[in-house]
N, C-alpha and C positions, 0 to 999 in steps of 0.2 A: 257416690258419696253416701254416707250413712246417717240416718236420723236416730240410730240406736246408740245410746251412750256406751262407750267401750269399757264396761265395768272390769275392774281388776280380776273378777271371778270368771270371766270368759276366757277360756284358753286361747292362746295364739301360738303360731308356729315359730315366731321369731320376735326379737326386740324391734326389728324394723316394722313388723306388722303392727306392733303397739303404737309406734309413732304415726304410721299411716292412718290407723284407726282413729286416733285422737284428732289428727289434722282434718281428716274427712268429716268427723263429727262436728268440730268447731266451725269449719267452713260451711257445712250444710245448715247449721243453726243460724249463722249470720245471713246466708242467702235467704232462708225461710223468713226470718224476722224482717229483713229489709224488704223482701217481696210482699209482705203483708201490709206494709205501710202504704198509704196513698202518696200521690205525687208530692204534696207539701211535706208530709212526714219524711220522705226520702231526701228532700232538697233543702229543707229549712233546719237550721240549728236550733236546738233547745237548750244549749249550754253556753256559758260565758266564753269558753274557749273557741266557739264558733264553728266546729266541724259538723258536717252533715253525715247521715248514714251512707249516702252514696260516695262521699269522699272517703269514708272508712273502707268501703268495699274496694274502691280503686287502690287505696293505700295497701291493703292486704294482698292484692294481686301483685303489686310491685315489690312488696316485701319478699314474697316467695321468689319472684323473678330475681331480685338482687342477691338473695342468699343462696339459692340453689342453682339457677342457670348462670348468672353472671359471676357469682363468687365460686361456689363449689365446682361446677362443671367448667368454668372458665370460658363460657361462650361470649362472643362479641354481642353486646347489647348497646344499641344506638343511644337510647335515653333511659338509663336505669333509674333516674329520678323523675320520670314523667308524671308521677302522682303529685308532684309539688310545684308550687309557684310562689315566689316571694316568701319562702320560708314556711309555708303551710300547705296542707293537703288541698288539692284543687281538682274540680270536675267542671268542664266547660258546659255551657247550656245546650250544646248539640249532642252531648253524650247522654244516651238514654239509660234508664235503669236496666232494661233488658240487655243492652250491650255490656254494661258493667258487670252484671250478675253472670252473664255468659262468659265474660273474660275471666272472672274468678274461677268458674267451673273448669274452664280450659286450662288455666294455670295450675289448678289442682291436679289435672291429669298429667301435665308435663312434670310437675313435682313428683308425683307417684312414680313415673317412669324412671326418673333419676334415682329416687330412693331405692326402688326395687332392683336397680342394676348395680348397686354398690353396697359394700360392707360398711357398717357404721363406723369402723375405725379408719376408713379411707380419708386421707387428707385432701382438701380441695386444691384446685389448680392455682398456681401463683397468678396474680393479675391485679388490676386496679381496684377491685372490690376491697382488697385487704389493706390498702393505704400504706404499703410498706411492711406491714406485720406478716408473720407467718400465717398461711391459710389454716383454717380450722378443720377439724374432722367433721364428717357428716353427722355424727351423733351430737356434737356440740351445737351445730347449726340447727338440728331438729329440736333440741331442747329450747333453743332461743325462739324458734318459730312457735312452739307450743305455748310458751309464756306469752308471746305477743298475741296469739289468737285468743287465749283464755282471758287475758286482760281486756282486749277490745270487745270480746263477747259480753263481758260484764258491763263495760261502758254502754254497749248497745242495749242491754237489758233495761238500763235506766232510761235511756233516750226513748225507747219504744214505749215504756210505761208513761213517760211524760207526754208522748204524742197520742195517748189513749189507745195504743195498740194492745195486742194480746200480752198478758202477763204470764211469766213462768217460762220453764225450759221449753 
């Protein structure tokens, strides 16, 4: 994963490399920010919506799992919605920050493998992820993942600041 912002002025060998670079950067920033929070900062919500930073970490692991492994690659996933309970993000008390941050790193590696093995125009495998719709191309999925990560990293910036954590990128 990279802590260096993938500036548009840095040459890349492919469009896939651009997607991977941004996903790696956003994932690394989230891991770093959540890792710098203390136990309470990781597990207590500072927002009316009620989510915690660790719930966000778990959610993002499952987002990548759902879109790339379950959806695009068509892999059998036992519980693709395992980040949710009763309609909201969920982390049990026995799940540790180290486990959840490691799971996000590992999911990033699995995602990278899928991305690097396919052309951006490749259409995903048919399956339950698509709810009867036609599968999306890898490029469309990656655009979706980038907006999801960017949006949630912005949310996390605010939460970390409210928790008296480090401010800035």
